[in-house]
C-alpha positions in Angstrom: -34.7 257.9 -5.3 -32.3 255.8 -7.3 -31.6 253.7 -4.1 -35.4 253.0 -3.7 -35.7 252.1 -7.4 -32.9 249.6 -7.1 -34.5 248.0 -4.1 -37.8 247.8 -5.9 -36.2 246.1 -8.9 -34.4 243.7 -6.6 -37.7 242.8 -4.8 -39.4 242.2 -8.1 -36.6 240.1 -9.4 -36.7 238.0 -6.2 -40.4 237.5 -6.5 -40.0 236.6 -10.2 -37.3 234.1 -9.4 -39.3 232.7 -6.6 -42.3 232.1 -8.8 -40.1 230.5 -11.4 -38.5 228.2 -8.8 -42.0 227.2 -7.6 -43.1 226.4 -11.2 -40.0 224.4 -11.8 -40.5 222.5 -8.6 -44.1 221.7 -9.4 -43.1 220.5 -12.9 -40.3 218.4 -11.5 -42.9 216.7 -9.1 -45.2 216.0 -12.0 -42.4 214.6 -14.1 -41.1 212.4 -11.3 -44.6 210.9 -10.7 -45.2 210.5 -14.5 -42.1 208.3 -14.8 -42.4 206.4 -11.5 -43.6 203.0 -12.6 -44.6 202.0 -9.1 -46.8 205.1 -8.5 -50.5 205.3 -9.2 -52.3 206.8 -6.1 -51.3 208.9 -3.1 -51.4 207.5 0.5 -55.0 207.1 1.7 -56.6 206.9 -1.7 -59.2 204.1 -2.0 -58.4 201.3 -4.4 -58.6 197.5 -4.3 -55.3 195.8 -3.8 -54.1 192.4 -5.1 -56.9 191.8 -7.5 -56.7 188.4 -9.3 -58.3 189.0 -12.6 -59.6 191.8 -14.9 -62.5 193.9 -13.5 -65.4 194.4 -15.8 -68.7 196.1 -15.0 -71.6 194.7 -17.0 -73.4 197.3 -19.0 -76.0 198.1 -21.6 -73.7 197.0 -24.4 -72.3 193.8 -23.0 -75.7 192.1 -22.3 -77.1 192.5 -25.8 -76.2 190.6 -29.0 -73.9 192.6 -31.4 -76.7 193.4 -33.9 -78.9 194.9 -31.2 -76.3 197.2 -29.5 -76.9 200.9 -29.3 -74.6 203.9 -28.8 -75.3 203.8 -25.0 -72.8 202.4 -22.5 -74.1 202.6 -19.0 -73.0 200.3 -16.2 -75.8 198.2 -14.7 -77.1 198.1 -11.2 -79.4 195.9 -9.1 -80.2 194.8 -5.6 -80.8 191.2 -6.8 -77.8 188.9 -6.9 -79.6 186.6 -9.3 -80.2 189.5 -11.7 -76.5 190.3 -11.6 -75.7 186.7 -12.4 -78.2 186.7 -15.3 -76.5 189.8 -16.8 -73.1 188.2 -16.4 -74.3 185.0 -18.2 -75.7 187.1 -21.1 -72.4 189.0 -21.3 -70.5 185.8 -21.4 -72.8 184.4 -24.1 -72.2 187.3 -26.4 -68.5 187.5 -25.7 -65.8 186.0 -28.0 -64.4 184.2 -25.0 -66.3 181.5 -23.0 -65.6 181.8 -19.3 -67.1 179.5 -16.6 -68.3 180.7 -13.2 -65.9 179.5 -10.4 -67.0 181.8 -7.6 -69.5 184.5 -6.5 -68.8 187.4 -4.2 -70.6 190.5 -3.0 -69.7 193.6 -1.1 -71.6 196.7 0.0 -70.6 198.2 -3.5 -71.1 195.4 -6.0 -72.0 191.8 -6.9 -69.2 189.9 -8.4 -69.1 186.7 -10.5 -65.6 185.3 -11.0 -65.3 183.6 -14.4 -62.3 181.7 -15.8 -61.5 181.1 -19.5 -62.2 177.4 -20.2 -59.1 177.4 -22.6 -56.8 179.4 -20.4 -57.0 179.2 -16.6 -54.8 182.3 -16.3 -57.5 184.4 -17.9 -59.8 185.5 -15.1 -62.6 188.0 -15.4 -64.3 189.7 -12.4 -67.7 190.3 -13.8 -69.4 193.0 -11.6 -72.7 194.8 -11.3 -73.1 197.9 -9.0 -75.4 197.5 -6.0 -78.2 200.0 -6.5 -78.5 200.5 -2.8 -75.0 201.9 -3.0 -74.6 203.6 -6.4 -76.7 203.9 -9.6 -74.7 204.8 -12.7 -76.0 207.3 -15.2 -72.7 207.8 -17.0 -72.8 207.0 -20.7 -69.3 206.3 -21.8 -70.1 207.1 -25.4 -70.9 210.7 -24.6 -69.2 213.6 -22.9 -71.6 214.2 -20.0 -70.9 215.5 -16.5 -73.5 213.4 -14.6 -72.0 210.3 -13.1 -74.8 208.8 -11.0 -76.7 208.7 -7.8 -75.3 207.7 -4.4 -77.5 206.0 -1.8 -75.1 205.6 1.1 -74.7 207.7 4.3 -73.7 211.3 3.6 -70.4 211.8 5.3 -67.1 213.3 3.9 -65.3 209.9 4.3 -68.1 208.0 2.6 -68.3 210.4 -0.3 -64.6 210.5 -0.7 -64.5 206.7 -0.8 -67.3 206.6 -3.4 -65.5 208.9 -5.8 -62.1 207.2 -5.4 -63.7 203.8 -5.8 -65.4 204.9 -9.1 -62.1 206.4 -10.2 -60.0 203.3 -9.4 -62.4 200.7 -10.6 -62.6 202.3 -14.1 -66.3 203.4 -14.1 -65.2 207.0 -15.0 -62.8 205.8 -17.8 -60.1 208.0 -16.4 -56.8 206.2 -15.9 -54.6 209.1 -14.9 -52.2 208.9 -12.0 -53.6 210.7 -9.0 -51.4 213.5 -7.5 -53.8 214.9 -4.9 -57.2 214.0 -3.6 -59.2 216.1 -1.1 -62.9 216.7 -0.1 -64.8 219.6 1.5 -68.2 219.4 3.2 -70.2 222.5 1.9 -73.6 223.6 2.9 -75.4 222.1 -0.1 -73.0 219.6 -1.5 -69.7 217.8 -1.0 -66.9 219.0 -3.2 -64.1 216.6 -4.0 -61.0 217.6 -6.0 -58.5 215.3 -7.7 -55.4 216.6 -9.4 -54.2 214.0 -11.9 -51.7 213.5 -14.7 -51.7 211.6 -18.0 -48.6 210.7 -20.0 -48.7 210.5 -23.8 -45.4 208.9 -25.0 -43.9 210.5 -28.1 -42.7 208.8 -31.2 -39.1 209.2 -32.7 -38.1 212.8 -32.8 -40.8 213.9 -30.4 -41.1 214.6 -26.6 -43.4 212.8 -24.3 -46.2 215.0 -23.1 -47.5 215.1 -19.5 -51.0 216.6 -19.2 -52.2 217.7 -15.7 -55.9 217.9 -14.9 -58.1 219.3 -12.2 -61.1 217.0 -11.7 -63.8 218.6 -9.6 -66.6 216.3 -8.3 -69.8 217.6 -6.6 -72.4 215.5 -4.8 -75.6 217.3 -4.2 -76.9 216.6 -0.7 -80.5 216.8 -1.7 -80.7 214.9 -5.0 -77.6 212.8 -4.2 -76.5 213.3 -7.8 -72.7 213.1 -8.5 -71.2 215.3 -11.3 -67.7 215.9 -12.6 -66.0 218.8 -14.2 -62.6 218.0 -15.8 -60.1 220.7 -16.9 -56.7 220.6 -18.5 -54.5 223.0 -16.5 -50.9 222.3 -17.6 -48.9 220.7 -20.4 -45.3 219.6 -19.7 -42.7 218.3 -22.1 -41.2 215.0 -21.0 -38.4 212.9 -22.3 -37.2 213.3 -25.9 -37.0 210.4 -28.2 -34.1 210.5 -30.7 -34.9 209.7 -34.3 -34.0 206.2 -35.7 
């Protein structure tokens, strides 16, 4: 009996150590990515490379004079390029910086008006408006809501994955975490897309950095085409310690 008891204790100890090793390994991976200055997204994640300028999506705040602005920040959409340009002009009019139009572009996702600061040619703004035949934003950045918007494109796993990763990387979701993993599943009634991400908050003197790991679950309903998000903090990890002055 004692022999079997010792074996059982040994097995339990092995399982416990194995779980501990797995946790340490996962934490080490998160820490490595958190402090890797060259890392932002995993291979295959959609984002725009080599952008020249700061991307800004015109919205319900930017196109109104300061004394008429409300507590509603929703990015605008249209199928009319001239409407997009009008909104860009209004936003520039009410901005503290005057930028001239130097170029106009469009893709299947947005209209873009490239504007350059008249006093600083190195200051370039990529003023954008979502194409409503691709995506209609319903996401108010001033509130904590889970509805992001409505997708108008073809319903395939690759297209929905690209939509979500595009909205993540272009700043529409106001989530600037590093992405650890990104995957999509085609269900009967919806597409379910999961992004595991991490955010680093750097500590002051006498404090540790903190790395926060999140599960971000997106669902695109196949009937309504409405995209929603559920974001959950799943882990907190202590990072580097900063000695006092």
